[in-house]
Each structure stands twice: as C-alpha cells, then as structure tokens.
C-alpha positions in Angstrom: 8.2 -41.7 1.0 7.0 -41.6 4.6 9.2 -38.5 5.3 7.8 -36.7 2.3 4.2 -37.5 3.2 4.8 -36.3 6.8 6.3 -33.0 5.6 3.4 -32.5 3.2 0.8 -33.1 5.9 2.7 -30.8 8.2 2.7 -28.0 5.6 -1.0 -28.5 4.9 -1.7 -28.4 8.7 0.2 -25.2 9.1 -1.6 -23.6 6.1 -4.9 -24.8 7.4 -4.2 -23.3 10.9 -3.1 -20.0 9.2 -6.3 -19.8 7.2 -8.4 -20.5 10.2 -6.6 -17.7 12.2 -7.2 -15.3 9.3 -10.8 -16.2 8.8 -11.6 -16.2 12.5 -9.8 -12.9 13.1 -11.5 -11.2 10.2 -15.0 -12.4 11.3 -14.3 -11.2 14.9 -12.9 -7.9 13.9 -15.8 -7.2 11.6 -18.2 -8.2 14.4 -16.5 -5.7 16.8 -16.5 -3.0 14.1 -20.2 -3.4 13.5 -21.0 -3.3 17.2 -18.9 -0.2 17.7 -20.5 1.5 14.7 -23.9 0.8 16.2 -22.9 2.3 19.5 -21.4 5.4 17.8 -24.6 6.0 15.9 -26.6 5.7 19.1 -24.2 8.2 20.6 -24.7 10.6 17.8 -28.5 10.2 18.0 -28.3 10.8 21.7 -26.5 14.1 21.0 -29.2 15.1 18.6 -32.1 14.0 20.9 -30.7 16.0 23.8 -30.9 19.1 21.6 -34.4 18.0 20.6 -35.5 17.6 24.2 -34.2 21.0 25.1 -35.6 22.6 22.0 -39.1 21.3 22.6 -39.3 22.4 26.2 -42.4 24.6 26.8 -40.6 27.2 28.8 -36.9 27.0 28.1 -36.1 29.8 30.6 -38.0 28.2 33.5 -35.8 26.9 36.4 -34.9 23.3 36.0 -35.5 23.4 32.3 -34.0 25.2 29.3 -30.4 26.1 29.7 -30.0 24.2 33.0 -31.5 21.0 31.4 -29.4 21.5 28.3 -26.3 21.8 30.5 -27.2 18.7 32.5 -28.1 16.6 29.5 -25.1 17.6 27.5 -22.6 17.3 30.4 -23.8 14.1 32.1 -25.5 12.1 29.3 -24.0 13.1 26.0 -20.4 14.4 26.5 -19.5 12.0 29.3 -20.7 9.0 27.2 -19.1 10.2 24.0 -15.4 10.6 24.1 -14.6 9.0 20.8 -17.1 9.9 18.1 -16.3 13.2 16.2 -19.6 15.1 15.8 -20.6 18.3 14.0 -24.1 19.7 14.5 -25.1 22.5 12.1 -28.3 24.5 11.7 -27.7 26.5 8.5 -26.0 24.2 6.0 -25.8 26.9 3.4 -24.1 29.6 5.6 -22.6 27.1 8.1 -24.0 29.1 11.0 -25.1 27.8 14.4 -22.4 25.1 14.4 -21.5 22.9 17.4 -18.7 20.3 17.6 -17.7 17.4 19.8 -14.5 15.4 19.9 -13.1 17.4 17.0 -10.4 20.0 17.0 -11.2 22.4 14.2 -11.6 26.2 13.7 -15.3 27.0 13.4 -14.4 30.2 11.6 -12.7 28.2 8.9 -15.8 27.5 6.8 -13.8 25.4 4.2 -12.5 23.2 6.9 -15.9 22.7 8.4 -17.5 22.0 5.0 -14.7 19.5 4.3 -15.4 17.6 7.5 -19.2 17.6 6.8 -18.6 16.1 3.3 -16.3 13.4 4.6 -18.7 12.5 7.5 -21.6 12.4 5.1 -19.8 9.8 3.0 -19.4 7.5 6.0 -22.8 8.0 7.8 -26.1 9.5 6.8 -26.7 12.7 8.8 -29.3 12.7 11.6 -32.0 15.2 11.3 -33.1 16.8 14.6 -36.2 19.1 15.1 -35.2 21.2 18.0 -38.2 23.6 17.7 -41.4 23.2 15.6 -40.4 23.6 12.0 -36.7 24.2 12.8 -34.1 21.5 12.1 -30.5 20.9 12.9 -28.4 18.2 11.3 -25.9 15.9 13.2 -22.9 14.8 11.1 -20.6 12.2 12.7 -17.5 10.3 11.6 -15.7 7.2 12.7 -13.8 7.0 16.0 -10.2 6.1 16.0 -11.1 2.6 17.4 -13.3 1.8 14.4 -10.6 3.1 12.0 -8.1 0.8 13.7 -10.5 -2.1 13.4 -10.8 -1.4 9.7 -7.1 -1.6 9.2 -6.6 -4.5 11.6 -7.6 -7.3 9.2 -5.0 -6.0 6.7 -2.4 -6.1 9.5 -3.5 -9.6 10.4 -3.2 -10.7 6.8 0.3 -9.3 6.5 1.2 -11.1 9.8 -0.1 -14.4 8.4 1.8 -13.9 5.2 5.0 -13.2 7.2 4.2 -16.4 9.2 3.8 -18.4 6.0 7.0 -16.9 4.7 8.9 -17.9 7.8 7.5 -21.4 7.4 8.7 -21.6 3.8 12.1 -20.2 4.8 12.4 -22.7 7.6 11.6 -25.6 5.2 14.0 -24.2 2.6 16.8 -24.0 5.2 16.0 -27.5 6.5 16.0 -28.8 3.0 19.3 -27.1 2.2 20.9 -28.4 5.4 19.7 -31.9 4.5 21.2 -31.6 1.0 24.4 -30.3 2.4 24.7 -33.3 4.7 24.1 -35.6 1.7 26.7 -33.8 -0.4 29.3 -33.9 2.4 28.7 -37.5 3.2 28.7 -38.5 -0.4 31.8 -36.5 -1.2 33.8 -37.8 1.7 32.7 -41.4 1.1 33.8 -41.1 -2.5 37.2 -39.7 -1.5 37.6 -42.6 0.9 36.6 -45.2 -1.7 38.9 -43.7 -4.3 41.9 -43.7 -1.9 42.7 -47.4 -1.8 42.5 -48.2 -5.6 44.4 -45.0 -6.5 47.2 -45.9 -4.1 47.3 -49.4 -5.7 47.3 -48.0 -9.2 50.2 -45.7 -8.4 52.2 -48.7 -7.1 51.4 -50.7 -10.3 52.5 -47.7 -12.5 55.8 -47.5 -10.8 56.3 -51.2 -11.5 55.3 -50.6 -15.2 57.8 -47.7 -15.4 60.6 -50.0 -14.4 59.7 -52.6 -17.0 59.3 -49.9 -19.8 62.6 -48.1 -19.2 64.1 -49.4 -22.5 60.8 -49.1 -24.4 60.1 -45.5 -25.4 56.6 -46.1 -26.8 55.5 -48.1 -23.7 57.1 -45.6 -21.4 55.1 -42.8 -23.0 51.9 -44.7 -22.4 52.8 -45.4 -18.8 53.5 -41.6 -18.3 50.0 -40.8 -19.7 48.5 -43.4 -17.3 50.5 -41.9 -14.4 49.0 -38.4 -15.2 45.5 -39.8 -15.2 46.0 -41.6 -12.0 47.5 -38.4 -10.5 44.3 -36.8 -11.7 42.2 -39.3 -9.8 44.3 -38.5 -6.8 43.4 -34.8 -7.2 39.7 -35.7 -7.6 39.8 -37.6 -4.4 41.4 -34.7 -2.7 38.7 -32.4 -4.1 35.9 -34.6 -2.7 37.6 -34.7 0.7 37.5 -30.9 0.9 33.7 -30.7 0.5 32.1 -29.7 3.8 35.1 -27.9 5.2 36.3 -24.4 4.6 39.0 -24.8 1.9 42.4 -23.0 2.1 42.6 -20.1 -0.3 46.0 -19.2 -1.8 47.1 -16.4 -4.2 47.6 -17.8 -7.7 47.6 -16.6 -11.3 44.0 -17.0 -12.5 45.3 -17.2 -16.1 47.4 -20.2 -15.2 44.5 -22.0 -13.5 42.3 -21.5 -16.5 45.0 -22.5 -19.1 45.8 -25.6 -17.1 42.2 -26.8 -17.0 41.7 -26.1 -20.7 44.9 -27.9 -21.7 43.9 -31.0 -19.8 40.5 -31.2 -21.5 42.0 -30.4 -24.9 44.3 -33.4 -24.8 41.4 -35.7 -23.9 39.3 -34.2 -26.7 41.6 -35.4 -29.5 39.5 -38.6 -29.8 36.2 -36.6 -30.1 36.7 -35.8 -33.8 34.8 -32.7 -34.8 34.5 -31.0 -31.4 37.0 -28.2 -30.8 37.9 -26.0 -27.8 39.0 -22.4 -28.4 40.6 -20.5 -25.5 40.5 -16.7 -25.4 42.2 -15.9 -22.1 42.7 -12.2 -21.8 43.5 -12.2 -18.1 47.0 -10.8 -17.4 49.6 -13.4 -16.3 50.4 -11.4 -13.2 46.7 -11.0 -12.1 46.4 -12.7 -8.8 43.4 -14.1 -7.0 42.7 -15.9 -3.7 41.4 -19.3 -4.7 41.6 -22.9 -3.9 43.4 -24.3 -7.0 42.1 -27.9 -6.7 38.4 -26.8 -6.3 38.6 -24.1 -8.9 40.1 -26.5 -11.4 37.1 -28.6 -10.7 34.7 -25.7 -11.5 36.3 -25.0 -14.9 36.6 -28.7 -15.9 33.0 -29.4 -14.9 31.8 -26.5 -17.1 33.9 -27.7 -20.0 32.8 -31.3 -19.6 29.1 -30.2 -19.4 29.7 -28.2 -22.6 31.2 -31.3 -24.3 28.2 -33.5 -23.2 25.8 -30.9 -24.4 27.3 -31.0 -27.9 27.6 -34.8 -28.0 23.9 -35.1 -27.1 23.1 -33.0 -30.1 25.7 -34.0 -32.8 29.2 -35.2 -33.3 30.5 -31.7 -34.2 30.6 -28.5 -32.4 32.7 -25.9 -30.6 33.5 -24.9 -27.1 34.8 -21.4 -26.4 36.4 -20.4 -23.1 36.6 -16.6 -22.8 38.1 -14.8 -19.8 39.0 -11.2 -19.0 38.4 -8.3 -16.7 35.4 -6.0 -16.7 34.0 -3.5 -14.2 36.4 -4.5 -11.4 35.7 -8.2 -11.8 37.1 -11.2 -13.6 34.7 -12.9 -15.9 34.9 -16.4 -17.3 32.5 -17.5 -20.0 32.1 -21.1 -21.2 30.1 -21.2 -24.4 29.0 -24.3 -26.4 27.0 -25.1 -29.5 25.1 -27.9 -27.8 21.4 -28.5 -27.3 20.8 -25.5 -25.2 18.7 -24.9 -22.1 15.1 -23.7 -21.9 14.7 -20.3 -20.2 12.5 -21.7 -17.5 15.4 -24.0 -16.4 18.1 -21.4 -16.1 18.0 -21.6 -12.3 16.9 -25.2 -12.0 20.2 -26.4 -13.6 22.0 -25.5 -10.4 19.6 -27.5 -8.1 20.9 -30.8 -6.7 19.6 -33.8 -8.6 18.7 -31.8 -11.8 20.1 -33.5 -14.9 19.2 -34.1 -18.5 21.7 -36.9 -18.9 20.8 -40.6 -18.8 23.7 -41.1 -16.3 24.8 -38.9 -13.5 23.6 -37.7 -10.1 22.9 -34.1 -11.1 25.3 -32.7 -8.5 28.0 -31.2 -10.8 26.6 -27.7 -11.4 25.2 -27.6 -7.8 28.6 -28.2 -6.4 30.1 -25.8 -8.9 27.8 -23.1 -7.7 28.6 -23.8 -4.1 32.4 -23.6 -4.8 32.1 -20.3 -6.7 29.7 -18.5 -4.5 30.3 -19.8 -1.0 34.1 -20.5 -1.1 35.2 -17.8 -3.6 32.5 -15.1 -3.1 31.8 -15.1 -6.8 28.7 -15.6 -8.9 27.7 -18.2 -11.6 24.7 -18.1 -13.8 23.4 -18.9 -17.3 24.3 -15.8 -19.3 22.3 -16.8 -22.3 21.0 -20.0 -24.0 18.8 -21.0 -26.8 17.4 -24.5 -27.3 19.1 -26.1 -30.3 21.8 -23.5 -30.6 23.9 -23.5 -27.4 24.6 -22.1 -24.0 26.9 -19.6 -22.2 27.7 -20.0 -18.5 29.3 -17.0 -16.9 31.4 -16.8 -13.7 32.1 -13.4 -12.0 34.9 -13.1 -9.4 35.7 -10.0 -7.4 39.3 -8.7 -8.0 
C-alpha cells in the first residue's frame, strides 16, 4: 500500500509541475506578446507622425526642413527603430496611389497584392489615420512582426512539449510496471518449478515400484500407466515454468502434430465431463514446419482449451469446444472457440493483463503468460477474435510461416 501511495503522489506531483509550467509559460508568453504589440503600434504611430510633422511644416522646401527633415526623421527615428513591423502607408485607398512600404517585400505595381496585404493588416490592427497636410490624410496599415507570430504559436508548442513530457512519464511508469511484473512472473515460475521438482521425482519412484507390483495385474497396470503419464505431465509443466524468464530454444516441428497432441491430451481428460465435447478441425499440412518451443507452445494450446472448458462449466454442464487451424494469407491461424459465458467487449484486452480473472480460484496469469509466449517467443499474435456474453468466445493465434 505504501508503494502504491508513493507512486500516486509522485504522479500527482509530476502532473502538478507540468500544469504549473504550462500555466506560467502561457501567462509569460502572453505578457511578452502584449508588450511587443504595444511597441509595434507605437512604431507604426511614429511612422505616421513623422509624415505628419513633415506634412505640416510651414515651408517644406526651406533648408533644415521639408525633404531634409523628412529624410532625417525617417532614417534616424523611424526606419532605424523599426526593423520588424511590416507597414504600408497609402494615400488613395480607392486607386492605391501614393503608397509607401517598410519591412515588406512586395511589388507596388501589383495592386491586388497590395490590397490583399491591406485587408490582412486591417484584420489584425486598426489602421492609423495621419493628417499630413490640412484636410489631406494618409492611412498607416501595419501587421504583426515575426517575433509576435512566434509568440502566438509558442504556447501551442509548449503544450505539445508538456504532452510529450506526460507521455514519457506514462511510458516510463508502464515500462517500470511491466518490468516489475516480469520479475514477479519469472520468480513465481522458477519457484514453482523448484517446488514441483522434489515431489515429481518422488512420485516417479513410487510409480516404478507400483509397476513392479502390478506386472501380473493388467487392470492395475493400466491405471499405473495412466498415473505415469500424468506424472510425466507434471514433469513437463515444471520444465515449462523453468523456461520462463529465459530465451527458449526453438526447434523445427510439425505444427499439426503439436496441435493434435495437445487436443488429444485434453480429450482424454474430458471423458468425465459429460456433455462437453471437443471438435478438432486441423487443416494444417502434416509437413508444414515451424520454429517453436514444443513445451511452451503445448502450454499455450492447453491453456486456451482449459479456459474454454472453464468458460462452459461456469455457464452450464453442456457445451462445445472447437479447435480450428489452417493457413491464410501467409500465416498459420489457430482458433479456439467455446460456447461458454463469453467476454464483454470492454474486456477483450484486459483478459491478457496479469491478475485479471473471472474465476473464483486462480492467479489470472494464464492468458498473460500465453500472450507472452506467443508474441515474444514466437513472434506471433493472439487476440479475442469475437465474443458475445452468454454465447461464447473465439481466441485467435496468428503465426508467421
């Protein structure tokens, strides 16, 4: 519980820090944008006022005034202090005559282009009206500088950055959780293999003794043989558990034989189940070879068949299990279908999570280990092909040829 609470508090702290970064960054970038926009408006106003000063000079041709003053003001006060804001000043809006530009690379003879810029600037800022001679006006249109445009997009970039940060945090926790689960699986599996080893060895010795005593008793000898097969099965199970956590050896085998062997084993043990039947439709060719680990892949098929059996038993005493196998689209497919209680659509992926189980007994590791064996060890895929609550489920395995 302490570990869980610690992880929860850590997550909340990380999310809180991320939100503070976003909020602070947005506020600061908006503050900077507003300040820059104020400065840009003053720059545009200065441009217009410079024209106004020159236009209202008593004698524009007098030395020190007029054209010289205009040149001085424009060069030293306006242009040098405005290297960012695009400006268009126009006298005749209808004919677009008497046009001057600053920080904008356009063709003044292209009236459509000039008008397009004027319309776009007017949407951003209200034009500044300048009276450069009594009764004569010019209009200063100005847009946003590249810096302001960057600041407008910067919050979106920051938000994406924070989302990436949160995604990395989620991924890190998921990887850590998965690694922790893997350690639990490996430790549990190897401990199980170790614990099974001693009693299995002892049972094998007792069976050999029973075989000697039952040599002249055919009925008892047959029972002892069945016991020997089950004990051998326990030995195989212990070997399977011992392989968890290490890369298993893959050998070329007949996939048809592997499937038939697993189905036959369960069929013999289902004779006491009464109304539950197992139908096998194995269309895989006998000579079709595949690189698998037989012990682990047997486990996969048996686990799916036993899950199907449990699903039917939890619903009724009668039902059917169908094992279909064949080749399709360059892959082998294996379908295990039952007429059991079914799975809700929202649980199609959850059934493969460690600890998920609908049974009263069990650890909920069967399908999780099955998925790991199929996808990590055999480069295949396993999923719930279809299911309906109250009617049954089909699990599908796909294996590359």
